N, C-alpha and C positions, 0 to 999 in steps of 0.2 A: 765475196770475191775480191780479188785484187788485180789491178791492171798494171803491168810493167811497161813503161814507155821510155824509149831511148832517143832523146833529141840531141844529136851531136851536131851542133850548128856553129860552134865557135872555134873551129880548128885554126891553129896558127900556121904560119908558113913552115916552120920546122916540123910540125905535126901533121902536115897536109896528107901524108901517105899512110897514117895509122888507120887501119880499117878493122872494124869488129869482125871476128871470125866465128866465134861461138858465144852463146849466152847461156848462163845458168841462173834462173830458169830461162826458157826460150823467149826470144823477143815477142812482145805482144801477147804473152801468155795470160790467160785468165785463170786464176787459182782460187781455191776455196778459202785459203788463208795466206797471209803474207809470209814469204820465206824470211829467214833470219838475215839473209844477205843476197845480193845479186853479184855475180862474178862474170866478167867479160874478158875473153881472150882477144887481144889485138894483134895485128900483123907486125907491128913495131912497138918499141918502147913508148909508153904514153906518159903524159903529164895530166893527172887527174883533174886539175882545175881548168884545163883547156876546154872542157866540155861539161855536160851535165847529164845526170840521170834523175828522172822524177818517178817516184813510186806513189800511186794513189790507192787509198783504202776503199772499202766497199761503199762508203758514203760519199766518195768523190774528193775527200780531203787528202792533202799531201801527207805521206807518212815517213818519207826518208828524212834523214838528218843532215844531208849535205856533207857527208863525211867520207868522201872518196879517198882511197888509198891504193898505192901500187903494192903488189906482192913483193916483199923484199927479196924473195928467192928468184923471182922472174918478173921484170918490169913490163912484160908483155901482158900481164894480167892486172886488171883493175877490180877492186872489190869495194862494195858499197853496202852499208848496213843501216839498221835503225833500232 
């Protein structure tokens, strides 16, 4: 199983209003295996390094690669993989 955890704790003044709208997979989802990526739709344009996403594997170890990126077609979407 994989736990997807979204700690958005370090918002800057400029990004104070960007709110997650939807998550793929859903927030706090418990999955049988890790998805290839996590995609989040925000209410405003985001700066990926202003917050963080942590993905844990079944043994409790961190499996994400800290490689957040904005979708070049739509900066309201953040995408994170491993």
